[in-house]
C-alpha positions in Angstrom: 27.5 72.7 164.5 27.8 74.4 167.9 28.5 78.1 168.0 32.1 79.0 168.6 33.3 82.2 170.4 36.8 83.4 169.4 38.7 86.5 170.6 41.5 88.0 168.5 44.1 90.6 169.2 44.0 93.2 166.4 47.0 95.3 165.4 47.4 98.4 163.1 44.2 100.3 164.1 44.8 104.1 164.3 41.2 105.3 164.9 37.7 104.1 165.5 37.0 104.0 161.8 39.6 101.2 161.5 37.6 99.1 164.0 34.4 99.8 162.0 36.1 98.7 158.8 37.3 95.4 160.3 34.0 94.8 161.9 32.2 95.2 158.5 34.7 92.9 156.9 34.2 90.1 159.5 30.4 90.4 159.5 30.3 89.7 155.8 31.4 86.2 156.5 28.6 83.6 156.6 27.3 82.9 160.1 29.7 85.4 161.7 28.8 88.0 164.3 31.8 90.2 165.2 32.4 93.2 167.5 35.7 95.1 167.3 36.8 97.3 170.2 39.3 100.0 169.3 40.2 100.8 172.9 41.0 97.2 173.9 42.3 96.3 170.4 40.3 93.1 170.5 37.7 91.4 168.2 35.1 89.1 169.7 33.8 86.8 167.0 30.9 84.4 167.2 30.4 81.9 164.5 27.7 79.3 164.0 29.5 77.7 161.1 32.6 76.6 163.0 34.9 79.0 161.1 38.6 78.5 162.1 40.8 81.1 163.6 43.2 81.2 160.5 40.3 82.1 158.3 39.4 85.0 160.6 43.0 86.2 160.7 43.1 86.1 156.9 40.0 88.2 156.7 41.4 90.8 159.0 44.6 90.8 157.0 42.7 91.4 153.8 41.4 94.6 155.4 44.9 95.8 155.9 45.4 95.0 159.6 46.9 92.2 161.7 45.2 89.6 163.9 46.6 87.0 166.3 45.1 84.4 168.5 45.5 85.4 172.2 48.3 83.9 174.2 47.3 81.4 177.0 45.6 83.3 179.9 47.5 84.0 183.1 44.6 82.5 185.1 41.7 80.3 183.9 38.7 82.3 182.8 40.2 85.7 183.2 41.6 86.3 179.7 44.9 87.9 178.8 45.6 91.4 179.8 45.9 93.8 176.9 49.1 95.7 177.7 51.5 97.0 175.1 54.2 99.0 176.8 56.5 98.7 173.8 54.2 100.8 171.7 54.3 103.6 174.3 58.1 103.4 174.5 58.5 103.6 170.7 56.1 106.5 170.4 57.9 108.4 173.3 61.3 107.8 171.7 59.9 109.0 168.3 58.4 112.1 169.9 61.6 113.1 171.8 63.9 112.6 168.9 61.5 114.5 166.5 61.2 117.4 169.0 65.0 117.6 169.5 65.4 117.9 165.7 62.3 119.9 164.8 62.4 122.7 167.4 65.6 124.2 166.0 64.0 124.1 162.5 61.0 126.1 163.7 63.3 128.6 165.5 65.5 129.1 162.4 62.5 129.5 160.1 60.6 131.9 162.3 63.4 134.2 163.7 65.2 136.0 160.8 68.1 137.0 163.2 69.0 133.3 163.4 69.2 132.8 159.7 72.9 132.6 158.9 74.3 131.8 155.5 73.1 128.4 154.2 70.9 127.9 157.3 68.3 126.3 155.0 70.5 123.3 154.4 70.9 122.7 158.2 67.1 123.0 158.5 66.7 120.4 155.8 69.2 118.1 157.5 67.2 118.4 160.8 63.7 118.3 159.3 64.2 115.3 156.9 64.2 112.7 159.7 61.2 114.3 161.3 59.1 114.5 158.1 60.0 110.9 157.1 60.8 108.9 160.2 59.0 110.9 162.8 55.7 111.1 160.8 56.0 107.4 159.7 53.0 106.3 161.9 50.8 108.8 160.0 52.3 107.9 156.6 51.7 104.2 157.2 48.1 104.7 158.4 47.4 107.0 155.5 48.7 104.3 153.1 46.6 101.5 154.7 43.5 103.7 154.5 44.2 104.8 150.9 44.5 101.1 149.8 40.9 100.7 151.0 39.6 103.9 149.6 39.2 105.7 152.9 40.6 108.9 154.4 41.1 109.9 158.1 42.9 112.7 159.9 46.1 110.6 159.4 45.7 111.1 155.6 45.6 114.8 155.9 48.5 114.9 158.3 50.6 112.7 156.0 49.7 114.6 152.8 50.3 117.9 154.5 53.7 116.9 155.9 54.8 115.4 152.6 53.5 118.3 150.6 55.4 120.9 152.7 58.5 118.8 152.7 58.3 117.9 149.0 57.8 121.5 147.9 60.7 122.5 150.2 62.9 120.0 148.4 61.8 121.4 145.0 62.5 124.9 146.1 65.9 124.0 147.5 67.2 121.9 144.6 65.3 123.3 141.6 64.3 126.8 142.8 66.2 129.7 144.3 65.7 128.7 148.0 69.0 126.9 148.1 71.1 129.9 147.3 73.5 131.3 149.9 72.1 134.2 151.8 68.5 133.0 151.4 66.1 134.6 153.9 62.5 133.6 154.7 60.2 136.4 153.4 56.9 137.2 154.9 54.4 138.6 152.4 50.6 138.1 152.7 50.1 138.2 149.0 51.6 135.3 147.0 53.9 136.8 144.4 54.1 135.2 141.0 56.9 132.6 141.0 57.8 133.2 144.7 56.9 129.6 145.6 60.3 128.4 144.3 62.1 130.6 146.8 60.3 129.6 149.9 60.6 126.5 152.1 58.1 125.1 154.6 60.3 122.7 156.6 59.0 124.2 159.9 55.4 123.3 158.8 56.4 119.7 158.2 58.3 119.5 161.6 55.7 121.3 163.7 52.7 119.2 162.5 54.6 116.0 163.1 55.8 116.9 166.6 52.4 118.2 167.8 50.5 115.2 166.5 53.0 112.7 167.8 52.5 114.2 171.3 48.7 113.6 170.9 49.3 110.0 169.7 51.6 109.3 172.7 49.0 110.5 175.2 46.4 108.3 173.6 48.7 105.3 173.5 49.4 105.6 177.3 45.7 105.6 178.0 45.1 102.5 175.8 47.9 100.6 177.5 45.9 100.6 180.7 42.8 99.0 179.0 43.5 95.6 180.5 44.3 96.8 184.0 40.9 95.8 185.4 41.5 92.1 184.7 45.1 92.3 186.1 43.7 93.8 189.2 41.2 91.0 189.5 44.0 88.4 189.0 46.0 90.0 191.8 43.0 90.0 194.1 42.8 86.3 194.7 44.9 84.4 197.2 48.2 83.0 195.9 48.7 80.3 198.5 46.5 78.0 200.6 47.0 75.9 203.7 46.1 72.4 202.5 44.8 70.1 205.3 45.6 66.4 204.6 45.0 63.8 207.4 45.4 66.6 210.0 48.7 67.8 208.5 48.8 71.4 207.3 50.9 72.2 204.2 51.2 75.5 202.4 50.6 75.1 198.6 49.8 77.2 195.6 46.1 77.9 195.1 46.4 76.6 191.5 47.2 73.1 192.9 43.9 72.7 194.8 41.4 70.2 193.5 37.7 69.8 194.1 37.2 67.9 197.4 40.5 69.2 199.0 40.3 70.9 202.4 42.2 74.0 203.3 42.5 76.1 206.5 41.6 79.8 206.6 42.8 81.8 209.5 41.7 85.2 210.7 43.0 88.0 208.5 43.7 85.7 205.6 42.0 85.6 202.2 39.8 82.6 201.5 41.8 80.5 199.0 38.9 79.5 196.7 35.2 78.9 196.7 34.1 76.2 199.1 31.9 74.8 201.9 32.7 75.3 205.6 33.1 71.9 207.3 34.7 73.1 210.6 34.7 76.3 212.6 32.8 79.5 212.6 33.8 83.1 211.7 32.8 86.4 210.1 33.7 86.9 206.5 34.2 90.3 204.9 32.6 90.0 201.5 32.3 93.7 200.7 34.8 93.5 197.9 32.5 91.1 196.0 29.0 91.8 197.3 29.1 95.4 198.7 27.7 94.3 202.1 29.0 96.7 204.7 28.8 94.2 207.6 30.8 91.0 207.6 28.7 87.9 207.2 28.7 85.2 209.9 29.5 81.7 208.6 29.5 78.3 210.2 29.5 74.6 209.2 27.5 74.1 206.1 27.8 77.7 204.8 29.5 78.6 201.5 32.4 80.9 201.2 33.9 82.7 198.2 37.5 82.9 197.2 39.3 86.3 197.7 36.9 87.3 200.6 38.6 88.0 203.9 38.2 85.9 207.1 38.0 88.4 209.9 36.9 86.1 212.7 37.9 82.6 213.7 39.6 79.6 212.1 37.8 77.8 209.3 38.3 74.5 207.5 36.8 74.7 204.0 36.2 72.0 201.4 36.9 73.1 197.9 33.8 73.2 195.6 34.9 75.3 192.7 38.3 76.1 191.2 39.9 78.0 188.3 37.4 79.4 185.7 34.4 78.2 187.8 35.1 80.4 190.8 33.1 83.6 191.6 36.2 85.7 191.1 36.8 84.3 187.6 33.2 84.7 186.7 33.4 88.3 187.8 36.5 88.7 185.6 34.5 87.5 182.6 31.7 90.0 183.4 34.2 92.9 183.4 35.8 91.7 180.1 32.4 91.2 178.4 31.2 94.6 179.6 34.3 96.3 178.2 34.1 94.5 174.9 30.5 95.4 174.4 31.0 99.0 175.3 30.6 101.3 172.2 33.6 103.6 172.2 32.9 107.1 170.9 35.0 108.1 167.9 37.5 110.9 168.3 35.8 114.2 167.3 38.6 115.1 164.9 38.4 111.8 163.1 34.6 112.2 162.6 34.9 115.6 161.2 38.0 114.8 159.1 36.1 112.0 157.4 34.3 114.7 155.5 36.8 117.5 155.7 39.8 115.6 154.2 38.2 114.6 150.9 36.9 118.2 150.5 40.4 119.7 151.0 41.9 117.3 148.5 39.2 118.2 145.9 39.7 121.9 146.5 43.5 121.6 146.2 43.1 119.7 142.9 40.6 122.2 141.7 43.0 125.0 142.5 45.8 123.4 140.6 43.7 122.7 137.5 42.1 126.1 137.6 45.4 128.0 137.8 46.9 125.8 135.1 44.0 126.5 132.7 43.6 130.2 133.4 47.3 131.2 133.9 49.3 128.4 132.3 52.0 128.5 134.9 52.7 125.2 136.6 54.7 126.9 139.4 51.8 129.3 140.2 49.3 126.5 140.1 51.4 124.3 142.4 52.1 127.3 144.8 48.3 128.0 145.1 47.5 124.3 145.6 50.2 123.9 148.2 49.0 127.0 150.0 45.5 125.4 150.0 46.7 122.2 151.5 48.9 123.8 154.1 46.3 126.3 155.3 44.0 123.3 155.8 46.7 121.1 157.4 45.3 119.9 160.7 47.9 121.2 163.1 45.2 123.0 165.2 42.9 120.0 164.7 45.5 117.7 166.1 46.1 120.1 169.0 42.4 120.7 169.8 42.0 117.4 171.7 45.4 116.7 173.3 46.1 120.2 174.5 42.7 120.6 176.2 43.0 117.0 177.5 46.5 117.6 178.8 45.5 120.8 180.6 42.2 119.5 181.8 43.6 116.2 183.1 46.6 118.0 184.6 44.3 120.3 186.5 42.2 117.2 187.4 45.3 115.4 188.8 45.9 118.5 191.0 42.4 118.1 192.3 42.6 114.3 192.6 40.6 113.5 189.4 42.0 111.1 186.8 40.3 111.1 183.4 41.3 108.3 181.0 40.9 109.9 177.6 38.9 112.1 175.2 36.3 109.4 174.6 35.4 109.7 178.3 34.6 113.4 178.0 32.1 112.9 175.2 30.0 110.8 177.6 29.9 113.3 180.4 27.9 115.7 178.2 25.2 113.1 177.5 24.9 111.5 180.9 21.5 112.0 182.5 21.5 109.3 185.2 24.0 108.7 187.9 24.0 105.4 189.8 25.7 105.4 193.2 27.0 102.4 195.1 26.2 102.8 198.8 29.0 101.2 200.8 32.3 103.1 200.6 30.8 105.6 198.1 27.8 107.3 199.8 28.8 105.9 203.2 32.2 105.5 204.8 32.2 101.7 204.5 33.4 101.4 208.1 31.4 100.4 211.2 31.1 103.2 213.8 29.0 103.7 216.9 26.2 106.0 216.0 24.3 106.1 219.4 24.4 104.8 222.9 21.3 104.0 224.9 22.2 103.6 228.7 19.8 102.3 231.3 19.4 103.2 235.0 22.5 105.0 236.4 24.7 104.1 233.4 26.4 106.8 231.4 27.4 106.7 227.8 31.1 106.4 228.8 30.6 103.7 231.4 28.4 101.6 229.1 31.0 101.9 226.3 33.8 101.1 228.6 32.1 97.9 229.9 31.3 96.7 226.3 34.7 97.6 225.0 36.4 95.7 227.8 34.5 92.5 226.7 35.1 93.2 223.0 38.8 93.9 223.3 39.6 90.4 222.3 37.2 90.4 219.3 38.3 90.7 215.7 34.8 91.4 214.5 34.4 94.9 212.9 31.4 95.7 215.2 33.6 94.9 218.2 36.4 97.0 216.9 34.0 99.9 216.4 32.9 99.7 220.0 36.5 99.6 221.3 37.3 102.6 219.1 34.3 104.6 220.3 35.3 103.8 223.9 38.7 105.2 223.3 37.2 108.4 222.0 34.4 108.9 224.6 36.3 107.8 227.6 39.6 109.6 227.0 42.1 109.0 229.8 40.2 106.1 231.3 41.8 102.7 230.9 39.8 99.9 229.5 40.0 96.9 231.7 41.3 93.7 230.1 39.0 90.7 230.1 40.1 87.7 232.2 38.3 85.3 229.9 36.7 85.7 226.5 34.2 83.6 224.6 32.7 84.6 221.2 29.5 82.9 219.9 29.5 83.4 216.1 26.7 85.5 214.9 25.4 86.4 218.3 27.9 88.1 220.6 30.6 87.7 223.2 30.9 87.1 226.9 33.8 87.8 229.2 34.8 88.3 232.8 36.0 91.9 233.4 37.2 92.9 236.9 35.3 90.0 238.4 32.0 90.9 236.7 30.4 88.8 233.9 29.9 91.1 230.9 27.7 90.0 227.9 27.5 91.9 224.7 25.3 90.6 221.9 22.0 90.5 220.0 18.8 91.1 221.9 17.4 87.7 220.9 20.5 85.9 222.2 20.4 87.6 225.6 16.6 86.8 225.9 16.9 83.1 224.9 20.1 82.1 226.6 20.3 84.5 229.6 16.7 85.3 230.2 17.2 89.0 229.8 14.3 90.4 227.8 14.2 94.1 226.9 12.0 96.6 228.5 9.2 98.0 226.3 10.9 101.4 225.6 14.3 99.9 224.9 12.7 97.2 222.6 11.1 100.1 220.7 14.4 101.8 220.3 16.1 98.6 219.2 13.3 97.9 216.6 13.6 101.4 215.2 17.4 101.1 214.8 17.2 97.7 213.2 14.5 98.7 210.8 16.9 101.4 209.6 19.4 98.7 208.8 21.6 99.3 211.9 23.2 96.8 214.2 22.2 96.9 217.9 24.1 95.2 220.6 22.7 94.8 224.1 25.1 95.1 227.1 24.5 93.2 230.4 26.7 93.1 233.5 26.3 90.4 236.2 22.9 89.4 234.8 21.5 93.0 234.7 20.7 94.9 231.5 22.8 98.1 231.3 21.8 99.5 227.9 22.3 99.2 224.1 24.9 100.3 221.6 23.9 101.1 218.0 26.5 100.5 215.3 26.2 101.4 211.6 28.0 102.3 208.4 27.6 106.1 208.4 26.9 108.5 205.6 29.8 110.7 204.5 29.3 114.3 205.5 29.2 115.7 202.0 27.1 113.0 200.3 23.7 114.8 200.7 25.2 118.0 199.3 26.7 116.1 196.4 23.4 114.5 195.5 21.8 118.0 195.4 24.6 119.1 193.0 24.1 116.1 190.8 20.5 117.1 190.4 21.5 120.6 189.5 23.8 119.2 186.8 20.7 117.4 185.3 21.5 114.0 186.7 18.9 111.7 188.2 20.5 109.8 191.2 19.9 106.1 191.8 21.2 104.3 194.9 22.4 100.6 194.5 23.5 98.4 197.3 23.9 94.8 198.4 22.6 95.7 201.8 19.0 95.1 203.1 16.1 97.3 202.2 16.0 99.0 205.6 19.6 100.1 205.5 19.3 101.2 201.9 16.1 103.2 202.5 17.6 104.9 205.5 20.6 106.1 203.6 18.5 107.1 200.6 16.3 109.2 202.8 19.3 110.8 204.5 21.0 111.9 201.3 17.9 112.7 199.3 17.7 109.8 196.8 14.2 108.5 196.0 15.2 105.7 193.6 16.8 103.1 196.0 17.5 99.5 194.9 18.7 97.1 197.7 19.9 93.5 197.8 21.6 93.9 194.5 24.2 91.4 193.5 27.2 92.1 191.3 25.3 90.6 188.4 22.3 92.5 189.5 24.2 95.8 189.3 25.2 95.1 185.8 21.6 94.2 184.9 20.4 97.5 186.5 22.9 99.5 184.4 21.8 97.8 181.2 18.1 98.1 182.0 18.5 101.8 182.5 20.4 102.0 179.2 17.6 100.0 177.5 15.2 102.8 178.7 17.2 105.2 176.7 19.2 106.7 179.6 22.9 107.6 179.5 24.2 106.2 182.7 27.2 107.1 184.9 28.1 104.6 187.6 30.0 105.5 190.8 31.5 102.7 192.9 34.6 101.5 194.8 34.5 97.7 195.2 35.3 94.7 193.0 31.6 94.1 193.0 31.2 97.3 191.1 33.8 96.6 188.4 31.5 95.0 185.8 28.9 97.7 186.3 31.6 100.4 186.0 32.8 98.9 182.7 29.3 98.6 181.3 28.1 102.1 182.2 28.4 104.9 179.7 30.6 106.6 182.2 32.3 104.7 185.0 33.6 106.7 188.0 35.6 104.9 190.7 36.4 106.3 194.2 40.2 106.1 194.6 39.8 104.9 198.1 38.3 101.7 196.6 39.9 98.6 195.1 42.3 98.4 192.1 39.8 96.5 190.1 37.1 99.1 190.4 39.6 101.9 189.5 40.9 100.0 186.5 37.5 99.3 185.1 36.4 103.0 185.4 36.7 105.9 182.9 37.3 108.4 185.7 38.9 108.0 189.1 38.5 110.4 192.0 41.2 110.0 194.6 39.3 111.7 197.3 36.7 109.5 199.0 34.2 112.3 198.7 31.2 112.5 196.3 31.8 116.2 195.8 34.9 115.1 194.0 32.7 113.2 191.6 30.7 116.4 191.1 34.0 118.1 190.2 35.0 115.3 187.9 31.8 115.7 185.9 32.1 119.5 185.8 35.8 119.3 184.8 35.0 116.7 182.1 32.2 118.8 180.7 34.4 121.9 180.7 37.2 120.1 179.0 34.9 118.7 176.4 33.5 122.2 175.8 37.0 123.5 175.3 37.8 120.7 172.8 34.7 121.6 170.8 35.6 125.3 170.9 39.1 124.4 169.8 37.8 122.4 166.9 35.4 125.1 165.8 38.1 127.8 165.8 40.7 125.5 164.2 38.2 125.1 161.3 37.2 128.7 161.3 40.7 130.0 160.8 41.7 127.4 158.2 38.4 127.3 156.3 38.2 131.1 156.1 41.7 131.2 154.5 41.1 128.4 152.0 39.3 130.6 149.4 42.1 133.2 149.7 44.7 130.5 149.1 42.7 129.1 146.2 42.7 132.6 144.5 46.5 132.7 144.8 46.4 135.6 147.2 48.0 133.7 150.1 51.6 133.0 150.3 52.2 129.4 151.5 54.4 130.8 154.3 51.5 132.9 155.4 49.3 129.9 155.1 51.7 128.2 157.5 51.6 131.2 159.8 47.8 131.2 159.8 47.9 127.6 160.8 50.4 128.4 163.5 48.2 131.2 164.8 45.2 128.9 165.0 47.4 126.6 167.0 48.4 129.4 169.4 44.8 130.2 169.8 43.9 126.6 170.6 46.7 126.3 173.1 45.7 129.6 174.8 42.1 128.5 174.9 43.0 125.2 176.5 45.1 126.9 179.2 42.0 128.5 180.5 41.1 125.1 182.1 43.9 125.8 184.6 41.5 128.2 186.3 39.0 125.4 187.1 38.1 125.4 190.8 37.0 122.5 193.0 33.6 122.5 194.8 33.7 123.7 198.4 31.3 122.1 200.9 28.6 124.6 201.9 29.4 124.1 205.6 32.9 125.2 205.0 31.8 128.3 203.0 29.5 129.3 205.8 32.3 128.9 208.4 34.6 131.2 206.3 31.9 133.8 205.9 31.2 133.9 209.6 
């Protein structure tokens, strides 16, 4: 039987260990190979036995989770975006209501001056919904894990909240805490029988509110996991101009069939993949291939859907539609790269997998020990509750979200967007950084880099002559010349051409002020106009072209006047950024779809020795995976749709915010400045934030673990246990706030100018 490939939407997962549990359950089935991704909430299942979807859903359900077959895709081959805004809205509502109810409870419990007669009953009324309804996601997750013999941080949260709330109920209804005039007493030493006079409602409320805030932040990040595919969907053309028997009709792209012919005008997106049957033009394919210069196409050439026609009118015959198009194939590459990406488990979950069972065992040991040695159930329960509360993971829950909130908040001020805590873990381990050339290391826009006048010509006069002829051109090279003439010949009017003829792929000719002006490739002028280059100029042209630059020769009235060199220029801070990458322990690699000459020239200019040219989108993905196979941990920096799959497959994907939505959506980190120094800052900030999280986790454990033996000996009042937990939380928050002092990198040239 042929192998089947099924994708399921998974529900009910609360941490990475849930995904692991489902994966193990599915892989026990005969002939099944499953991969479960916690971030995208999807399971990709391959089966050689033809197992049906209902059997897979039943298997997932037996593990305590839900599974559904995906809805029909929005576009063939691109899958269904994984977006669950309802979950975020529900969590936000739960957080806001819990905070509104729980904050007054904390104030009443911690400030004696606010404790009026019978205040404890108001505190109970406010805290009950928080401890039961507000913490419901944690209770539910703890129950699911308990049914399968597992514990996570949710388990400790749930037990801690319920223990604090349950003992408060006992003290209020069966102890003396419910009596009028009751005040919260603060004694470091647990007094015999004092447990029945103390309530811990503020503990139950504070833990719930803090951890709901962390869960809300995480849910918002997960909601965007399908944005890469949505961005790809929106990239393609929505309408096409169908040509039938010479009649043009505007139709939806989805109605096109193989063999149909459509018209593509300058400035429009090519509707779908096809073969040019009429016309000639330049097509900007940078969004798919990374080529900085638009490619000339004529009859017989293939064009790809979603690329932009920047030249003349084309008539294209459809050769591929729907799921077979280049855009759809690229969408599948992104989806597969995301699904196969191993997400790091949250640090707190990993540690709590060991910590939680130990805490339960210690609390049980404390209860039994006191019961045997002292014989007082109340004393035993008080000591056990103190042990649980002092170990309750309030600071653990704050360790990641507070550092993440402060770090990402500071990042947003600097134009750096970090997706979540799993991203930070990768920045510490990354040892190789792969840089896309066009739009990342270079500007991605054609500019005039040098002018080579002959005879009595000046730079300004040569540019003015060429710009006059190119004024009617839509080609990016022509626009670069016109722009340069406007800068270099300020105040001088550019004459308008009386006639203009463009020869696709070669150049233009026009009549300007009664003179015939020709601007084009050297070979075109030599073959068609008998204007060969002088030896010195030919050497200059050869040198420029070997460096990957475009050279245009200018002739006026049959006489050579000079040459203009146009290129995609390196950004001013790229070389400095590469130096700083090296100082961070990262080995730089340059990837581009451009030719070897252009790639080598850029690599030499910025100081990158490992340069790989002529790389396709599939090739970029292969390079990333080949580097990973060598044992490297790879960061990828890019800005185009052609980079999206590589960004998703890399251990750390960094998108330039000046790039396309698909690249940004597929990345882990986005820098809004089109400057590689911002990428340096992103890595530095990510590492600083991760270091803060690890420090927070250490001190959260240090405070709580140090107090556990004291609580077990009955020397720690549960209220003081709660205070110790709160103190560790204050420390964690204060430590996280230090990230607000993070400073962005300043270019060396700017530092020098300030010093002078």
